[in-house]
Biopython code that builds the backbone (N, CA, C, O; Angstrom):
import numpy as np
from Bio.PDB.StructureBuilder import StructureBuilder

atoms = [
    (1, "MET", "N", (123.689, 117.815, 126.921)),
    (1, "MET", "CA", (122.921, 118.746, 127.723)),
    (1, "MET", "C", (122.683, 119.995, 126.881)),
    (1, "MET", "O", (123.613, 120.542, 126.288)),
    (2, "GLY", "N", (121.441, 120.435, 126.836)),
    (2, "GLY", "CA", (121.086, 121.623, 126.084)),
    (2, "GLY", "C", (121.258, 122.884, 126.910)),
    (2, "GLY", "O", (121.373, 122.841, 128.135)),
    (3, "ARG", "N", (121.272, 123.997, 126.213)),
    (3, "ARG", "CA", (121.365, 125.279, 126.901)),
    (3, "ARG", "C", (120.125, 125.452, 127.769)),
    (3, "ARG", "O", (119.008, 125.258, 127.289)),
    (4, "GLY", "N", (120.296, 125.804, 129.007)),
    (4, "GLY", "CA", (119.180, 125.971, 129.924)),
    (4, "GLY", "C", (118.820, 124.724, 130.708)),
    (4, "GLY", "O", (118.012, 124.788, 131.634)),
    (5, "ASP", "N", (119.416, 123.572, 130.347)),
    (5, "ASP", "CA", (119.144, 122.348, 131.108)),
    (5, "ASP", "C", (119.814, 122.422, 132.471)),
    (5, "ASP", "O", (120.745, 123.202, 132.675)),
    (6, "LEU", "N", (119.336, 121.608, 133.394)),
    (6, "LEU", "CA", (119.909, 121.584, 134.733)),
    (6, "LEU", "C", (121.367, 121.124, 134.696)),
    (6, "LEU", "O", (121.708, 120.171, 133.995)),
    (7, "THR", "N", (122.210, 121.800, 135.449)),
    (7, "THR", "CA", (123.592, 121.351, 135.589)),
    (7, "THR", "C", (123.615, 120.158, 136.540)),
    (7, "THR", "O", (122.621, 119.870, 137.207)),
    (8, "ASN", "N", (124.746, 119.470, 136.599)),
    (8, "ASN", "CA", (124.865, 118.335, 137.526)),
    (8, "ASN", "C", (124.669, 118.782, 138.973)),
    (8, "ASN", "O", (124.059, 118.065, 139.767)),
    (9, "ARG", "N", (125.175, 119.943, 139.314)),
    (9, "ARG", "CA", (125.024, 120.454, 140.675)),
    (9, "ARG", "C", (123.562, 120.761, 140.981)),
    (9, "ARG", "O", (123.050, 120.381, 142.034)),
    (10, "GLU", "N", (122.888, 121.453, 140.056)),
    (10, "GLU", "CA", (121.471, 121.759, 140.258)),
    (10, "GLU", "C", (120.653, 120.477, 140.385)),
    (10, "GLU", "O", (119.754, 120.378, 141.220)),
    (11, "TRP", "N", (120.980, 119.495, 139.540)),
    (11, "TRP", "CA", (120.245, 118.226, 139.589)),
    (11, "TRP", "C", (120.468, 117.515, 140.914)),
    (11, "TRP", "O", (119.537, 116.935, 141.472)),
    (12, "SER", "N", (121.706, 117.557, 141.426)),
    (12, "SER", "CA", (121.989, 116.869, 142.692)),
    (12, "SER", "C", (121.213, 117.491, 143.855)),
    (12, "SER", "O", (120.915, 116.804, 144.832)),
    (13, "LEU", "N", (120.883, 118.777, 143.765)),
    (13, "LEU", "CA", (120.083, 119.429, 144.806)),
    (13, "LEU", "C", (118.595, 119.108, 144.663)),
    (13, "LEU", "O", (117.872, 119.036, 145.657)),
    (14, "LEU", "N", (118.146, 118.918, 143.436)),
    (14, "LEU", "CA", (116.728, 118.694, 143.164)),
    (14, "LEU", "C", (116.308, 117.228, 143.281)),
    (14, "LEU", "O", (115.224, 116.926, 143.781)),
    (15, "GLU", "N", (117.158, 116.334, 142.825)),
    (15, "GLU", "CA", (116.802, 114.916, 142.715)),
    (15, "GLU", "C", (116.268, 114.269, 144.002)),
    (15, "GLU", "O", (115.296, 113.516, 143.940)),
    (16, "PRO", "N", (116.878, 114.543, 145.169)),
    (16, "PRO", "CA", (116.384, 113.874, 146.389)),
    (16, "PRO", "C", (114.932, 114.208, 146.744)),
    (16, "PRO", "O", (114.302, 113.483, 147.514)),
    (17, "HIS", "N", (114.408, 115.283, 146.197)),
    (17, "HIS", "CA", (113.054, 115.729, 146.545)),
    (17, "HIS", "C", (111.993, 115.213, 145.579)),
    (17, "HIS", "O", (110.805, 115.469, 145.772)),
    (18, "LEU", "N", (112.412, 114.487, 144.540)),
    (18, "LEU", "CA", (111.469, 113.962, 143.559)),
    (18, "LEU", "C", (110.964, 112.590, 143.973)),
    (18, "LEU", "O", (111.662, 111.860, 144.677)),
    (19, "PRO", "N", (109.757, 112.232, 143.542)),
    (19, "PRO", "CA", (109.244, 110.894, 143.856)),
    (19, "PRO", "C", (110.129, 109.829, 143.225)),
    (19, "PRO", "O", (110.796, 110.103, 142.227)),
    (20, "PRO", "N", (110.150, 108.624, 143.780)),
    (20, "PRO", "CA", (110.961, 107.560, 143.178)),
    (20, "PRO", "C", (110.437, 107.202, 141.790)),
    (20, "PRO", "O", (109.242, 107.324, 141.520)),
    (21, "LEU", "N", (111.332, 106.764, 140.919)),
    (21, "LEU", "CA", (110.921, 106.309, 139.591)),
    (21, "LEU", "C", (110.116, 105.035, 139.721)),
    (21, "LEU", "O", (110.334, 104.255, 140.649)),
    (22, "GLY", "N", (109.199, 104.815, 138.816)),
    (22, "GLY", "CA", (108.397, 103.597, 138.844)),
    (22, "GLY", "C", (106.989, 103.894, 139.272)),
    (22, "GLY", "O", (106.384, 104.877, 138.844)),
    (23, "GLY", "N", (106.480, 103.051, 140.107)),
    (23, "GLY", "CA", (105.115, 103.254, 140.567)),
    (23, "GLY", "C", (104.118, 102.671, 139.588)),
    (23, "GLY", "O", (104.287, 101.553, 139.100)),
    (24, "ARG", "N", (103.077, 103.437, 139.304)),
    (24, "ARG", "CA", (102.007, 102.965, 138.427)),
    (24, "ARG", "C", (102.523, 102.665, 137.028)),
    (24, "ARG", "O", (103.434, 103.328, 136.534)),
    (25, "GLY", "N", (101.938, 101.672, 136.404)),
    (25, "GLY", "CA", (102.241, 101.387, 135.005)),
    (25, "GLY", "C", (103.615, 100.793, 134.805)),
    (25, "GLY", "O", (104.160, 100.138, 135.694)),
    (26, "GLY", "N", (104.167, 101.027, 133.633)),
    (26, "GLY", "CA", (105.449, 100.445, 133.263)),
    (26, "GLY", "C", (106.620, 101.336, 133.629)),
    (26, "GLY", "O", (106.612, 102.021, 134.652)),
    (27, "ARG", "N", (107.627, 101.310, 132.767)),
    (27, "ARG", "CA", (108.837, 102.104, 133.018)),
    (27, "ARG", "C", (108.550, 103.591, 132.886)),
    (27, "ARG", "O", (107.832, 104.018, 131.982)),
    (28, "TRP", "N", (109.104, 104.358, 133.776)),
    (28, "TRP", "CA", (108.973, 105.809, 133.714)),
    (28, "TRP", "C", (110.155, 106.386, 132.970)),
    (28, "TRP", "O", (111.255, 105.837, 133.019)),
    (29, "SER", "N", (109.934, 107.490, 132.283)),
    (29, "SER", "CA", (111.032, 108.226, 131.671)),
    (29, "SER", "C", (111.865, 108.857, 132.779)),
    (29, "SER", "O", (111.365, 109.148, 133.866)),
    (30, "ASP", "N", (113.126, 109.059, 132.486)),
    (30, "ASP", "CA", (114.063, 109.655, 133.423)),
    (30, "ASP", "C", (113.541, 111.003, 133.927)),
    (30, "ASP", "O", (113.156, 111.857, 133.129)),
    (31, "HIS", "N", (113.527, 111.192, 135.250)),
    (31, "HIS", "CA", (113.043, 112.446, 135.825)),
    (31, "HIS", "C", (113.823, 113.653, 135.297)),
    (31, "HIS", "O", (113.228, 114.697, 135.029)),
    (32, "ARG", "N", (115.126, 113.527, 135.146)),
    (32, "ARG", "CA", (115.929, 114.679, 134.734)),
    (32, "ARG", "C", (115.526, 115.150, 133.344)),
    (32, "ARG", "O", (115.412, 116.353, 133.108)),
    (33, "MET", "N", (115.310, 114.223, 132.427)),
    (33, "MET", "CA", (114.908, 114.579, 131.075)),
    (33, "MET", "C", (113.544, 115.281, 131.103)),
    (33, "MET", "O", (113.336, 116.273, 130.405)),
    (34, "VAL", "N", (112.631, 114.765, 131.904)),
    (34, "VAL", "CA", (111.287, 115.339, 131.998)),
    (34, "VAL", "C", (111.332, 116.717, 132.650)),
    (34, "VAL", "O", (110.682, 117.644, 132.167)),
    (35, "VAL", "N", (112.081, 116.867, 133.728)),
    (35, "VAL", "CA", (112.182, 118.167, 134.398)),
    (35, "VAL", "C", (112.792, 119.194, 133.442)),
    (35, "VAL", "O", (112.342, 120.339, 133.394)),
    (36, "ASN", "N", (113.807, 118.794, 132.688)),
    (36, "ASN", "CA", (114.377, 119.714, 131.706)),
    (36, "ASN", "C", (113.341, 120.114, 130.657)),
    (36, "ASN", "O", (113.341, 121.254, 130.194)),
    (37, "GLY", "N", (112.458, 119.189, 130.277)),
    (37, "GLY", "CA", (111.380, 119.510, 129.350)),
    (37, "GLY", "C", (110.395, 120.504, 129.942)),
    (37, "GLY", "O", (109.953, 121.429, 129.260)),
    (38, "ILE", "N", (110.054, 120.313, 131.205)),
    (38, "ILE", "CA", (109.146, 121.239, 131.885)),
    (38, "ILE", "C", (109.781, 122.623, 131.959)),
    (38, "ILE", "O", (109.128, 123.628, 131.679)),
    (39, "LEU", "N", (111.051, 122.669, 132.336)),
    (39, "LEU", "CA", (111.743, 123.957, 132.423)),
    (39, "LEU", "C", (111.842, 124.633, 131.062)),
    (39, "LEU", "O", (111.719, 125.854, 130.965)),
    (40, "PHE", "N", (112.064, 123.847, 130.008)),
    (40, "PHE", "CA", (112.124, 124.404, 128.652)),
    (40, "PHE", "C", (110.791, 125.064, 128.306)),
    (40, "PHE", "O", (110.759, 126.176, 127.780)),
    (41, "ARG", "N", (109.701, 124.375, 128.601)),
    (41, "ARG", "CA", (108.390, 124.935, 128.276)),
    (41, "ARG", "C", (108.107, 126.200, 129.080)),
    (41, "ARG", "O", (107.590, 127.178, 128.538)),
    (42, "VAL", "N", (108.443, 126.186, 130.365)),
    (42, "VAL", "CA", (108.228, 127.368, 131.203)),
    (42, "VAL", "C", (109.067, 128.542, 130.688)),
    (42, "VAL", "O", (108.597, 129.678, 130.635)),
    (43, "ARG", "N", (110.304, 128.252, 130.313)),
    (43, "ARG", "CA", (111.226, 129.289, 129.850)),
    (43, "ARG", "C", (110.805, 129.873, 128.507)),
    (43, "ARG", "O", (110.915, 131.081, 128.300)),
    (44, "THR", "N", (110.325, 129.032, 127.590)),
    (44, "THR", "CA", (110.049, 129.487, 126.220)),
    (44, "THR", "C", (108.579, 129.774, 125.950)),
    (44, "THR", "O", (108.255, 130.573, 125.071)),
    (45, "GLY", "N", (107.686, 129.129, 126.697)),
    (45, "GLY", "CA", (106.258, 129.319, 126.476)),
    (45, "GLY", "C", (105.691, 128.548, 125.296)),
    (45, "GLY", "O", (104.566, 128.817, 124.874)),
    (46, "VAL", "N", (106.450, 127.586, 124.746)),
    (46, "VAL", "CA", (105.951, 126.813, 123.613)),
    (46, "VAL", "C", (104.796, 125.916, 124.061)),
    (46, "VAL", "O", (104.719, 125.552, 125.234)),
    (47, "PRO", "N", (103.904, 125.557, 123.145)),
    (47, "PRO", "CA", (102.873, 124.574, 123.498)),
    (47, "PRO", "C", (103.529, 123.235, 123.847)),
    (47, "PRO", "O", (104.614, 122.923, 123.356)),
    (48, "TRP", "N", (102.866, 122.450, 124.694)),
    (48, "TRP", "CA", (103.418, 121.159, 125.102)),
    (48, "TRP", "C", (103.814, 120.329, 123.896)),
    (48, "TRP", "O", (104.877, 119.708, 123.898)),
    (49, "ARG", "N", (102.978, 120.306, 122.864)),
    (49, "ARG", "CA", (103.228, 119.464, 121.691)),
    (49, "ARG", "C", (104.475, 119.884, 120.910)),
    (49, "ARG", "O", (104.968, 119.120, 120.080)),
    (50, "ASP", "N", (104.986, 121.083, 121.164)),
    (50, "ASP", "CA", (106.156, 121.574, 120.434)),
    (50, "ASP", "C", (107.463, 121.399, 121.197)),
    (50, "ASP", "O", (108.488, 121.952, 120.798)),
    (51, "LEU", "N", (107.441, 120.641, 122.282)),
    (51, "LEU", "CA", (108.683, 120.385, 123.016)),
    (51, "LEU", "C", (109.662, 119.632, 122.117)),
    (51, "LEU", "O", (109.248, 118.748, 121.367)),
    (52, "PRO", "N", (110.953, 119.965, 122.178)),
    (52, "PRO", "CA", (111.947, 119.222, 121.401)),
    (52, "PRO", "C", (111.975, 117.747, 121.802)),
    (52, "PRO", "O", (111.718, 117.407, 122.957)),
    (53, "GLU", "N", (112.283, 116.896, 120.865)),
    (53, "GLU", "CA", (112.288, 115.445, 121.100)),
    (53, "GLU", "C", (113.289, 115.020, 122.161)),
    (53, "GLU", "O", (113.133, 113.960, 122.768)),
    (54, "ARG", "N", (114.317, 115.831, 122.395)),
    (54, "ARG", "CA", (115.328, 115.438, 123.393)),
    (54, "ARG", "C", (114.740, 115.339, 124.801)),
    (54, "ARG", "O", (115.358, 114.759, 125.695)),
    (55, "HIS", "N", (113.542, 115.906, 124.998)),
    (55, "HIS", "CA", (112.879, 115.844, 126.307)),
    (55, "HIS", "C", (111.914, 114.668, 126.403)),
    (55, "HIS", "O", (111.224, 114.516, 127.411)),
    (56, "GLY", "N", (111.861, 113.846, 125.377)),
    (56, "GLY", "CA", (110.962, 112.699, 125.372)),
    (56, "GLY", "C", (109.591, 113.089, 124.858)),
    (56, "GLY", "O", (109.413, 114.144, 124.248)),
    (57, "SER", "N", (108.640, 112.233, 125.111)),
    (57, "SER", "CA", (107.265, 112.458, 124.662)),
    (57, "SER", "C", (106.667, 113.676, 125.364)),
    (57, "SER", "O", (106.759, 113.805, 126.585)),
    (58, "TRP", "N", (106.061, 114.558, 124.590)),
    (58, "TRP", "CA", (105.444, 115.742, 125.197)),
    (58, "TRP", "C", (104.351, 115.325, 126.172)),
    (58, "TRP", "O", (104.130, 115.994, 127.181)),
    (59, "LYS", "N", (103.662, 114.213, 125.873)),
    (59, "LYS", "CA", (102.593, 113.746, 126.763)),
    (59, "LYS", "C", (103.154, 113.338, 128.123)),
    (59, "LYS", "O", (102.548, 113.608, 129.160)),
    (60, "THR", "N", (104.308, 112.691, 128.109)),
    (60, "THR", "CA", (104.946, 112.288, 129.362)),
    (60, "THR", "C", (105.320, 113.515, 130.178)),
    (60, "THR", "O", (105.060, 113.567, 131.380)),
    (61, "VAL", "N", (105.929, 114.500, 129.531)),
    (61, "VAL", "CA", (106.346, 115.722, 130.224)),
    (61, "VAL", "C", (105.120, 116.430, 130.801)),
    (61, "VAL", "O", (105.125, 116.849, 131.958)),
    (62, "TYR", "N", (104.077, 116.560, 129.990)),
    (62, "TYR", "CA", (102.852, 117.223, 130.446)),
    (62, "TYR", "C", (102.220, 116.485, 131.623)),
    (62, "TYR", "O", (101.866, 117.092, 132.633)),
    (63, "GLU", "N", (102.083, 115.156, 131.477)),
    (63, "GLU", "CA", (101.441, 114.375, 132.535)),
    (63, "GLU", "C", (102.222, 114.417, 133.841)),
    (63, "GLU", "O", (101.625, 114.514, 134.913)),
    (64, "ARG", "N", (103.537, 114.345, 133.767)),
    (64, "ARG", "CA", (104.357, 114.399, 134.988)),
    (64, "ARG", "C", (104.201, 115.769, 135.649)),
    (64, "ARG", "O", (104.062, 115.857, 136.869)),
    (65, "HIS", "N", (104.224, 116.833, 134.849)),
    (65, "HIS", "CA", (104.049, 118.181, 135.395)),
    (65, "HIS", "C", (102.669, 118.306, 136.054)),
    (65, "HIS", "O", (102.551, 118.831, 137.162)),
    (66, "ARG", "N", (101.645, 117.830, 135.379)),
    (66, "ARG", "CA", (100.282, 117.903, 135.906)),
    (66, "ARG", "C", (100.153, 117.091, 137.198)),
    (66, "ARG", "O", (99.557, 117.552, 138.171)),
    (67, "ARG", "N", (100.716, 115.883, 137.196)),
    (67, "ARG", "CA", (100.634, 115.013, 138.370)),
    (67, "ARG", "C", (101.361, 115.644, 139.559)),
    (67, "ARG", "O", (100.840, 115.660, 140.674)),
    (68, "TRP", "N", (102.567, 116.162, 139.313)),
    (68, "TRP", "CA", (103.336, 116.753, 140.409)),
    (68, "TRP", "C", (102.714, 118.050, 140.907)),
    (68, "TRP", "O", (102.875, 118.400, 142.076)),
    (69, "SER", "N", (102.006, 118.769, 140.038)),
    (69, "SER", "CA", (101.294, 119.979, 140.480)),
    (69, "SER", "C", (100.132, 119.591, 141.392)),
    (69, "SER", "O", (99.890, 120.236, 142.412)),
    (70, "ALA", "N", (99.426, 118.543, 141.018)),
    (70, "ALA", "CA", (98.248, 118.113, 141.774)),
    (70, "ALA", "C", (98.603, 117.492, 143.118)),
    (70, "ALA", "O", (97.891, 117.699, 144.101)),
    (71, "ASP", "N", (99.699, 116.730, 143.172)),
    (71, "ASP", "CA", (100.007, 116.021, 144.426)),
    (71, "ASP", "C", (100.919, 116.810, 145.374)),
    (71, "ASP", "O", (101.281, 116.308, 146.438)),
    (72, "GLY", "N", (101.288, 118.028, 145.001)),
    (72, "GLY", "CA", (102.083, 118.881, 145.879)),
    (72, "GLY", "C", (103.588, 118.700, 145.765)),
    (72, "GLY", "O", (104.335, 119.280, 146.553)),
    (73, "THR", "N", (104.050, 117.909, 144.803)),
    (73, "THR", "CA", (105.490, 117.683, 144.650)),
    (73, "THR", "C", (106.235, 118.996, 144.402)),
    (73, "THR", "O", (107.267, 119.259, 145.020)),
    (74, "TRP", "N", (105.700, 119.820, 143.490)),
    (74, "TRP", "CA", (106.390, 121.095, 143.201)),
    (74, "TRP", "C", (106.441, 121.987, 144.439)),
    (74, "TRP", "O", (107.447, 122.659, 144.666)),
    (75, "ASP", "N", (105.385, 122.007, 145.236)),
    (75, "ASP", "CA", (105.383, 122.817, 146.458)),
    (75, "ASP", "C", (106.441, 122.330, 147.447)),
    (75, "ASP", "O", (107.147, 123.131, 148.059)),
    (76, "ARG", "N", (106.543, 120.999, 147.598)),
    (76, "ARG", "CA", (107.552, 120.438, 148.511)),
    (76, "ARG", "C", (108.966, 120.759, 148.013)),
    (76, "ARG", "O", (109.846, 121.082, 148.811)),
    (77, "ILE", "N", (109.181, 120.670, 146.707)),
    (77, "ILE", "CA", (110.502, 120.988, 146.147)),
    (77, "ILE", "C", (110.842, 122.447, 146.420)),
    (77, "ILE", "O", (111.957, 122.748, 146.848)),
    (78, "LEU", "N", (109.911, 123.349, 146.184)),
    (78, "LEU", "CA", (110.151, 124.774, 146.418)),
    (78, "LEU", "C", (110.513, 125.026, 147.878)),
    (78, "LEU", "O", (111.461, 125.757, 148.164)),
    (79, "GLN", "N", (109.777, 124.438, 148.787)),
    (79, "GLN", "CA", (110.063, 124.622, 150.210)),
    (79, "GLN", "C", (111.439, 124.096, 150.579)),
    (79, "GLN", "O", (112.169, 124.732, 151.340)),
    (80, "ALA", "N", (111.794, 122.933, 150.040)),
    (80, "ALA", "CA", (113.081, 122.318, 150.358)),
    (80, "ALA", "C", (114.235, 123.140, 149.799)),
    (80, "ALA", "O", (115.248, 123.337, 150.470)),
    (81, "VAL", "N", (114.080, 123.613, 148.580)),
    (81, "VAL", "CA", (115.152, 124.400, 147.960)),
    (81, "VAL", "C", (115.303, 125.742, 148.664)),
    (81, "VAL", "O", (116.420, 126.218, 148.869)),
    (82, "GLN", "N", (114.192, 126.344, 149.028)),
    (82, "GLN", "CA", (114.263, 127.613, 149.759)),
    (82, "GLN", "C", (114.898, 127.437, 151.136)),
    (82, "GLN", "O", (115.600, 128.328, 151.612)),
    (83, "ALA", "N", (114.657, 126.298, 151.774)),
    (83, "ALA", "CA", (115.238, 126.032, 153.083)),
    (83, "ALA", "C", (116.746, 125.846, 153.001)),
    (83, "ALA", "O", (117.477, 126.188, 153.930)),
    (84, "ASP", "N", (117.202, 125.299, 151.878)),
    (84, "ASP", "CA", (118.656, 125.101, 151.698)),
    (84, "ASP", "C", (119.310, 126.448, 151.503)),
    (84, "ASP", "O", (120.527, 126.524, 151.334)),
]
sb = StructureBuilder()
sb.init_structure("model")
sb.init_model(0)
sb.init_chain("A")
sb.init_seg("    ")
for serial, (resi, resn, name, xyz) in enumerate(atoms, 1):
    if name == "N":
        sb.init_residue(resn, " ", resi, " ")
    sb.init_atom(name, np.array(xyz, "f"), 0.0, 1.0, " ", f" {name:<3s}", serial, name[0])
structure = sb.get_structure()
């Protein structure tokens, strides 16, 4: 786990609100790794292509962030976390 990555406790609060793995296409990258990549980019401001390899493919991280922004996943997560 890198500095700034989600702790196990933080992940346990966030995970139930994420879409199930799978769906379209083949195997999906682990949500936790991708979310940590998104948080790294938000925290540091680096371009998507400069994400560290430990977060997986920058394209995967970007696409998941874009998809979840468009379908309202991030809004639902924010509401759920604020309600807790």
